[in-house]
MARKOL-43701 format. One record per residue (C-alpha): residue in one letter; x, y, z. Coordinates in Angstrom, 1 decimal. Example, Ala and Ser with C-alpha at 12.3 -4.5 7.8 and 13.67 -1.06 7.14 Angstrom:
# MARKOL-43701
["A",[12.3,-4.5,7.8]];
["S",[13.7,-1.1,7.1]];
//
This chain:
# MARKOL-43701
["X",[11.4,1.6,0.2]];
["X",[14.2,-0.1,2.1]];
["X",[17.7,0.7,0.8]];
["X",[18.2,-2.9,-0.4]];
["X",[14.9,-3.0,-2.3]];
["X",[14.7,-2.9,-6.1]];
["X",[11.7,-3.1,-8.4]];
["X",[12.5,-5.3,-11.4]];
["X",[10.3,-4.6,-14.5]];
["X",[9.9,-7.5,-16.9]];
["X",[7.7,-8.6,-19.8]];
["X",[4.9,-10.6,-18.4]];
["X",[5.0,-13.5,-20.9]];
["X",[8.7,-13.8,-21.5]];
["X",[10.0,-12.5,-18.1]];
["X",[12.6,-10.5,-20.1]];
["X",[14.1,-7.8,-17.8]];
["X",[13.1,-4.4,-19.2]];
["X",[14.3,-2.0,-16.5]];
["X",[15.0,-1.4,-12.8]];
["X",[12.7,1.5,-11.9]];
["X",[13.0,3.7,-8.8]];
["X",[9.8,4.0,-6.7]];
["X",[8.8,5.9,-3.6]];
["X",[6.0,5.3,-1.0]];
["X",[6.2,1.6,-1.7]];
["X",[3.7,-0.7,0.1]];
["X",[2.9,-4.3,-0.6]];
["X",[0.9,-7.2,0.8]];
["X",[0.4,-10.9,0.2]];
["X",[-2.0,-13.5,1.4]];
["X",[-3.1,-17.1,1.3]];
["X",[-6.7,-17.2,0.0]];
["X",[-6.8,-13.7,-1.7]];
["X",[-4.8,-11.7,-4.1]];
["X",[-2.0,-9.5,-2.8]];
["X",[-1.1,-6.0,-4.1]];
["X",[1.7,-3.5,-4.5]];
["X",[1.4,0.3,-4.8]];
["X",[3.9,3.2,-5.1]];
["X",[4.9,6.2,-7.1]];
["X",[7.6,6.4,-9.8]];
["X",[9.2,9.8,-9.8]];
["X",[9.5,11.4,-13.2]];
["X",[12.1,14.2,-12.8]];
["X",[12.9,14.6,-16.5]];
["X",[12.0,13.5,-20.1]];
["X",[14.6,10.6,-20.0]];
["X",[12.8,9.0,-17.0]];
["X",[9.4,9.6,-18.6]];
["X",[10.7,7.7,-21.7]];
["X",[11.9,4.8,-19.6]];
["X",[8.6,4.6,-17.7]];
["X",[6.5,4.8,-20.9]];
["X",[8.6,2.0,-22.5]];
["X",[8.7,-0.4,-19.6]];
["X",[5.6,0.2,-17.4]];
["X",[2.8,-1.1,-19.6]];
["X",[-0.4,-2.1,-17.6]];
["X",[-1.6,-5.5,-18.5]];
["X",[1.6,-6.9,-19.9]];
["X",[4.3,-6.0,-17.3]];
["X",[5.5,-8.2,-14.5]];
["X",[6.9,-6.5,-11.4]];
["X",[9.3,-8.3,-9.0]];
["X",[10.3,-6.7,-5.7]];
["X",[13.8,-7.7,-4.9]];
["X",[15.0,-7.3,-1.3]];
["X",[18.7,-7.9,-1.1]];
["X",[19.0,-10.9,-3.4]];
["X",[15.6,-12.4,-2.5]];
["X",[12.3,-11.9,-4.3]];
["X",[9.7,-10.9,-1.7]];
["X",[6.8,-10.1,-4.0]];
["X",[5.7,-10.6,-7.6]];
["X",[2.7,-9.5,-9.5]];
["X",[1.2,-7.8,-12.6]];
["X",[1.0,-4.1,-13.2]];
["X",[-2.6,-3.2,-13.9]];
["X",[-2.8,0.6,-13.5]];
["X",[-0.4,3.5,-14.1]];
["X",[-1.6,7.1,-13.8]];
["X",[0.8,9.8,-15.2]];
["X",[0.1,12.8,-13.1]];
["X",[1.3,16.4,-13.3]];
["X",[0.8,18.8,-10.4]];
["X",[0.3,22.6,-10.4]];
["X",[4.1,23.2,-10.5]];
["X",[4.6,21.0,-13.6]];
["X",[6.1,18.1,-11.7]];
["X",[5.3,14.7,-13.1]];
["X",[4.9,11.4,-11.1]];
["X",[3.6,8.0,-12.0]];
["X",[1.5,6.3,-9.3]];
["X",[1.2,2.6,-10.1]];
["X",[-0.8,-0.4,-8.7]];
["X",[-0.1,-4.0,-9.2]];
["X",[-1.8,-7.2,-8.0]];
["X",[-0.5,-10.7,-7.4]];
["X",[-0.3,-13.2,-10.3]];
["X",[-3.5,-14.8,-9.0]];
["X",[-5.3,-11.7,-10.3]];
["X",[-4.6,-12.9,-13.9]];
["X",[-6.7,-16.0,-13.2]];
["X",[-9.3,-14.6,-10.8]];
["X",[-10.2,-11.5,-12.9]];
["X",[-8.7,-11.8,-16.4]];
["X",[-9.1,-15.4,-17.5]];
["X",[-12.5,-16.8,-18.3]];
["X",[-13.4,-20.4,-19.2]];
["X",[-14.6,-20.5,-22.8]];
["X",[-14.6,-24.2,-23.3]];
["X",[-16.7,-26.7,-21.4]];
["X",[-14.5,-28.8,-19.0]];
["X",[-15.8,-32.0,-17.5]];
["X",[-14.0,-34.0,-14.7]];
["X",[-15.2,-37.3,-13.3]];
["X",[-13.7,-38.8,-10.2]];
["X",[-10.5,-36.7,-10.6]];
["X",[-8.2,-35.6,-7.7]];
["X",[-9.2,-32.1,-6.8]];
["X",[-5.6,-30.8,-7.1]];
["X",[-5.5,-32.2,-10.7]];
["X",[-8.7,-30.3,-11.5]];
["X",[-7.1,-27.1,-10.2]];
["X",[-3.9,-27.8,-12.1]];
["X",[-5.9,-28.5,-15.2]];
["X",[-7.6,-25.2,-15.0]];
["X",[-4.3,-23.3,-14.8]];
["X",[-2.9,-25.4,-17.7]];
["X",[-6.1,-24.7,-19.7]];
["X",[-5.5,-20.9,-19.4]];
["X",[-1.8,-21.2,-20.3]];
["X",[-2.5,-23.5,-23.2]];
["X",[-4.5,-20.9,-25.1]];
["X",[-2.9,-18.5,-27.6]];
["X",[-1.3,-15.7,-25.7]];
["X",[-2.3,-17.2,-22.3]];
["X",[1.1,-18.6,-21.2]];
["X",[2.6,-16.3,-18.6]];
["X",[5.1,-18.8,-17.3]];
["X",[3.4,-20.2,-14.3]];
["X",[5.1,-23.5,-13.4]];
["X",[2.9,-26.5,-12.4]];
["X",[4.1,-29.3,-10.1]];
["X",[2.0,-32.4,-10.5]];
["X",[3.5,-34.4,-7.6]];
["X",[1.2,-33.5,-4.7]];
["X",[-2.1,-35.3,-4.5]];
["X",[-5.0,-35.0,-2.0]];
["X",[-6.7,-38.4,-2.5]];
["X",[-10.1,-36.5,-2.7]];
["X",[-11.8,-37.2,-6.0]];
["X",[-14.3,-34.7,-7.3]];
["X",[-16.8,-34.5,-10.2]];
["X",[-16.8,-31.0,-11.8]];
["X",[-18.6,-29.7,-14.9]];
["X",[-17.8,-26.2,-16.0]];
["X",[-19.9,-24.9,-18.9]];
["X",[-18.5,-22.5,-21.4]];
["X",[-21.7,-20.4,-21.7]];
["X",[-21.4,-19.5,-18.0]];
["X",[-18.1,-17.7,-18.8]];
["X",[-16.8,-18.2,-15.2]];
["X",[-13.5,-16.7,-14.1]];
["X",[-11.0,-19.5,-13.8]];
["X",[-9.5,-18.4,-10.5]];
["X",[-13.0,-18.2,-9.0]];
["X",[-13.7,-21.8,-10.1]];
["X",[-10.5,-22.9,-8.3]];
["X",[-11.5,-20.9,-5.2]];
["X",[-14.9,-22.6,-5.1]];
["X",[-13.3,-26.0,-5.5]];
["X",[-10.8,-25.3,-2.8]];
["X",[-13.6,-24.1,-0.4]];
["X",[-15.4,-27.4,-0.5]];
["X",[-15.4,-29.7,2.5]];
["X",[-12.0,-31.4,2.6]];
["X",[-10.6,-28.8,0.2]];
["X",[-7.2,-27.2,-0.3]];
["X",[-5.3,-23.9,-0.6]];
["X",[-3.6,-22.4,-3.6]];
["X",[-1.5,-19.4,-4.6]];
["X",[1.1,-18.3,-7.1]];
["X",[4.5,-18.3,-5.4]];
["X",[7.0,-15.8,-6.8]];
["X",[10.5,-16.4,-5.7]];
["X",[14.2,-16.6,-6.8]];
["X",[16.0,-20.0,-6.5]];
["X",[19.6,-20.7,-5.6]];
["X",[20.8,-20.1,-9.2]];
["X",[19.3,-16.7,-9.3]];
["X",[16.4,-17.7,-11.6]];
["X",[13.0,-16.1,-11.0]];
["X",[9.9,-18.4,-10.7]];
["X",[6.2,-18.0,-10.8]];
["X",[4.9,-21.4,-9.5]];
["X",[1.5,-22.7,-8.6]];
["X",[1.6,-23.6,-4.9]];
["X",[-0.9,-26.1,-3.7]];
["X",[-1.4,-27.2,-0.1]];
["X",[-3.6,-30.0,1.2]];
["X",[-5.3,-29.3,3.4]];
["X",[-3.2,-26.2,4.1]];
["X",[-0.2,-24.4,2.7]];
["X",[2.6,-24.7,5.3]];
["X",[6.3,-23.5,5.3]];
["X",[9.3,-24.1,7.5]];
["X",[10.0,-26.8,10.1]];
["X",[10.4,-24.6,13.2]];
["X",[8.3,-21.8,14.8]];
["X",[9.0,-18.2,14.3]];
["X",[8.9,-16.8,17.8]];
["X",[7.6,-13.2,18.4]];
["X",[7.4,-11.7,21.9]];
["X",[5.8,-8.7,23.6]];
["X",[7.7,-6.9,25.1]];
["X",[10.1,-7.4,22.2]];
["X",[9.8,-7.1,18.4]];
["X",[6.0,-6.9,18.6]];
["X",[5.0,-3.2,18.6]];
["X",[1.2,-3.5,18.3]];
["X",[-1.3,-6.3,18.7]];
["X",[-5.0,-6.6,17.7]];
["X",[-7.3,-9.4,18.8]];
["X",[-10.6,-8.9,16.9]];
["X",[-13.7,-10.9,17.7]];
["X",[-16.2,-10.6,14.9]];
["X",[-19.7,-12.2,14.8]];
["X",[-21.0,-10.2,11.9]];
["X",[-20.6,-13.2,9.5]];
["X",[-21.3,-15.9,12.1]];
["X",[-24.0,-18.5,11.3]];
["X",[-25.3,-21.7,12.8]];
["X",[-27.9,-22.5,10.1]];
["X",[-26.9,-22.6,6.4]];
["X",[-28.4,-22.9,2.9]];
["X",[-26.5,-22.9,-0.4]];
["X",[-28.0,-22.4,-3.8]];
["X",[-26.6,-24.0,-6.9]];
["X",[-27.3,-23.9,-10.6]];
["X",[-30.7,-23.8,-12.2]];
["X",[-31.6,-27.4,-13.0]];
["X",[-34.8,-26.9,-15.0]];
["X",[-34.0,-27.8,-18.6]];
["X",[-37.5,-26.8,-19.8]];
["X",[-37.1,-23.1,-20.7]];
["X",[-40.9,-22.7,-20.9]];
["X",[-41.3,-23.8,-17.3]];
["X",[-40.5,-22.1,-14.0]];
["X",[-36.8,-22.2,-13.2]];
["X",[-35.6,-23.0,-9.7]];
["X",[-32.1,-23.3,-8.4]];
["X",[-30.7,-26.4,-6.8]];
["X",[-30.8,-26.0,-3.0]];
["X",[-28.7,-27.8,-0.3]];
["X",[-30.4,-29.7,2.4]];
["X",[-31.1,-27.7,5.6]];
["X",[-28.0,-27.6,7.8]];
["X",[-28.3,-26.5,11.5]];
["X",[-26.4,-26.9,14.7]];
["X",[-28.8,-28.0,17.4]];
["X",[-26.1,-28.0,20.0]];
["X",[-25.7,-24.3,19.6]];
["X",[-29.4,-23.6,20.3]];
["X",[-29.3,-25.9,23.3]];
["X",[-26.3,-23.9,24.6]];
["X",[-28.2,-20.7,24.4]];
["X",[-27.1,-19.3,21.0]];
["X",[-29.7,-17.6,18.9]];
["X",[-30.4,-18.9,15.4]];
["X",[-28.1,-17.1,12.9]];
["X",[-28.8,-17.8,9.2]];
["X",[-26.3,-17.8,6.5]];
["X",[-26.3,-18.6,2.8]];
["X",[-24.1,-18.8,-0.3]];
["X",[-24.5,-19.1,-4.0]];
["X",[-22.7,-21.5,-6.4]];
["X",[-24.2,-20.9,-9.8]];
["X",[-22.0,-23.4,-11.6]];
["X",[-22.7,-26.3,-9.2]];
["X",[-25.4,-28.6,-10.6]];
["X",[-24.8,-31.8,-8.6]];
["X",[-26.6,-32.1,-5.2]];
["X",[-23.8,-33.9,-3.4]];
["X",[-21.3,-31.3,-4.4]];
["X",[-23.6,-28.4,-3.3]];
["X",[-24.1,-30.2,0.0]];
["X",[-20.4,-30.3,0.5]];
["X",[-20.1,-26.6,-0.2]];
["X",[-22.8,-25.9,2.3]];
["X",[-21.2,-28.0,5.0]];
["X",[-17.8,-26.3,4.5]];
["X",[-19.4,-22.9,4.6]];
["X",[-21.3,-23.7,7.8]];
["X",[-18.1,-25.1,9.5]];
["X",[-16.3,-21.8,8.7]];
["X",[-19.2,-19.6,9.9]];
["X",[-20.3,-21.4,13.1]];
["X",[-18.0,-19.5,15.5]];
["X",[-16.4,-16.1,15.7]];
["X",[-12.8,-16.5,14.8]];
["X",[-10.1,-14.5,16.5]];
["X",[-7.4,-13.6,13.9]];
["X",[-4.7,-11.7,15.6]];
["X",[-2.8,-9.0,13.7]];
["X",[0.7,-8.5,15.0]];
["X",[2.8,-5.5,14.0]];
["X",[6.6,-5.9,14.0]];
["X",[9.4,-3.7,12.9]];
["X",[11.1,-5.2,9.8]];
["X",[13.4,-2.4,8.6]];
["X",[13.8,-4.0,5.2]];
["X",[14.7,-7.4,6.6]];
["X",[13.6,-10.8,5.6]];
["X",[9.9,-11.8,5.9]];
["X",[8.7,-15.2,7.0]];
["X",[7.1,-17.1,4.2]];
["X",[3.3,-17.5,4.1]];
["X",[2.3,-20.7,5.8]];
["X",[5.0,-20.3,8.5]];
["X",[4.1,-21.2,12.1]];
["X",[4.3,-18.1,14.4]];
["X",[4.5,-18.6,18.2]];
["X",[3.4,-15.5,20.2]];
["X",[4.6,-15.0,23.7]];
["X",[2.7,-12.0,25.1]];
["X",[3.0,-10.5,28.6]];
["X",[0.8,-7.4,29.0]];
["X",[0.0,-5.8,32.3]];
["X",[-3.5,-4.7,31.2]];
["X",[-5.1,-7.3,28.9]];
["X",[-3.1,-10.4,29.9]];
["X",[-1.1,-9.8,33.0]];
["X",[-0.6,-13.6,33.5]];
["X",[0.8,-13.7,29.9]];
["X",[-0.2,-16.1,27.2]];
["X",[1.4,-18.2,24.5]];
["X",[-0.3,-19.4,21.3]];
["X",[0.7,-20.8,17.9]];
["X",[-0.7,-19.5,14.6]];
["X",[-0.2,-19.9,10.9]];
["X",[0.9,-16.9,8.9]];
["X",[-1.8,-16.3,6.2]];
["X",[-0.9,-12.8,5.1]];
["X",[1.2,-9.7,5.7]];
["X",[1.2,-6.0,4.8]];
["X",[4.4,-4.0,4.6]];
["X",[4.3,-0.3,5.3]];
["X",[7.4,1.7,4.2]];
["X",[9.4,3.9,6.4]];
["X",[8.3,7.5,6.4]];
["X",[9.7,10.7,8.0]];
["X",[12.1,8.8,10.2]];
["X",[9.5,6.1,11.1]];
["X",[11.0,2.6,10.4]];
["X",[9.4,0.1,8.1]];
["X",[6.8,-2.1,9.8]];
["X",[4.9,-5.2,8.9]];
["X",[1.4,-6.3,9.9]];
["X",[1.3,-10.1,10.2]];
["X",[-2.2,-11.7,9.8]];
["X",[-2.5,-15.0,11.7]];
["X",[-4.8,-18.0,11.7]];
["X",[-5.3,-20.2,14.7]];
["X",[-3.8,-23.6,14.4]];
//
């Protein structure tokens, strides 16, 4: 952990500060489109520290804020803590936390039917978060800004007996053709107040007005350019909800129309099939939009560079920032190349045995 890092331990619902806990072996990551995580080990040298940890680190109801300098660089919920004693009688407390999105993706189920007709898709997403926080005990202080609109109207019916996870409903809605992105942004404002805020981006989450420039040779210490066709597809079918209301008859799911890419076949590509399931989608047009969006994402292998840079406890660029790479390499790219990407994730690895802290930046082509 960098010398300027502090782990603030708060009550999840009230955000009351409970303690500032030392931690070793700290690593953390954050992403757009999936839930980030934090892991580390709390040293327990004596009974006093054990009492502090037992009082403050309560899985399922504890909010952890990672403070770097005066900035909040990560926030999430403590889900596991494992008191461990070794053969010499020394106690430690390994902990694992996940981003606030985990509350909605894996711990909040829809138990009341929700119907939306011709409603802006961002309002549907906001309504689902508000639904969770409107239930007894469900308000964990996520702030909702209603100003951004997409202009894309959706019809959505979510049935209580399906018991869907609310975050997964938002993920499915966001993944439709013409969809959006969402995350819970944890930060500290200019007054020092901490915030958990629903961040929506249409069509993408972006941050900053100028590029963050990274060079090799320079701050880039390692570079990976994966090309992965394992999930590639140029023909797609999506299955939806079972639409047969006669329980005595044979049940069949709703199926999207066949989607193919004839231009691929003409260019010499083999047929590569893909499919997806949307058990809560019961409207044909909605299912077709899901299928079209899935095919668009799968039709070509995507190169997502991973860039490793030395951070040494310094500031991290916000997710959604534009990163410009200037790379000159005598082996792979002797002529050099420049490209712009959007930062969609990062993983911070702590310093260890004299090795400085480094950060892997996960990039998406613009």
